[in-house]
C-alpha positions in Angstrom: 6.9 -7.5 18.0 8.0 -9.7 15.1 7.6 -8.9 11.5 4.8 -11.5 11.2 3.0 -10.1 14.3 3.1 -6.6 12.8 1.7 -7.9 9.5 -1.1 -9.8 11.4 -2.0 -6.7 13.4 -2.2 -4.6 10.2 -4.2 -7.3 8.4 -6.8 -7.1 11.2 -7.5 -3.4 10.5 -10.0 -2.1 8.0 -8.6 -1.9 4.4 -8.8 1.9 4.3 -6.6 2.1 7.5 -4.2 -0.4 6.0 -3.8 1.7 2.9 -3.3 4.8 5.0 -0.5 3.0 6.9 1.1 2.0 3.7 1.0 5.5 2.4 2.4 6.9 5.7 5.2 4.4 5.8 6.2 5.1 2.2 6.1 8.8 2.7 8.3 8.5 5.8 10.8 6.3 4.1 10.9 8.6 1.1 11.5 11.6 3.4 14.3 9.8 5.1 16.0 9.1 1.8 15.7 5.3 2.2 13.7 5.0 -1.0 14.2 6.9 -4.2 10.7 7.6 -5.5 10.3 9.7 -8.6 7.7 12.5 -8.6 6.0 10.5 -11.4 5.7 7.5 -9.2 4.5 9.6 -6.2 1.8 11.1 -8.4 0.7 7.7 -9.7 0.5 6.4 -6.2 -1.5 9.3 -5.0 -3.8 9.0 -8.0 -4.4 5.3 -7.2 -4.9 6.1 -3.5 -7.5 8.7 -4.4 -9.2 6.3 -6.8 -9.3 3.6 -4.1 -10.8 5.9 -1.5 -13.4 7.1 -4.1 -14.4 3.5 -4.8 -12.8 0.8 -2.5 -14.7 -2.1 -4.1 -13.3 -1.5 -7.5 -10.2 -3.3 -8.7 -8.6 -6.6 -8.2 -7.9 -8.2 -4.8 -4.3 -8.4 -3.8 -4.1 -12.3 -3.9 -5.1 -12.2 -7.6 -2.6 -9.4 -8.4 0.2 -11.2 -6.5 -0.5 -14.4 -8.4 -0.3 -12.6 -11.7 2.9 -10.8 -10.7 4.8 -13.4 -8.7 3.0 -16.7 -9.4 2.3 -17.1 -5.7 
């Protein structure tokens, strides 16, 4: 499966499942030592994840955030 095929498959899933996948992948990479994630960043991510699951309709959509961050 290509990178684009994997992304397309993930994009077809419900948003809460997509977020759970992201969380699982980041945790696995962190456990393998591939990423150095500070405890502060982990706590921030978990806080944001919790806030998302508490109210998934709140916040800005990714395309808007991406545009603000990267101009894309």
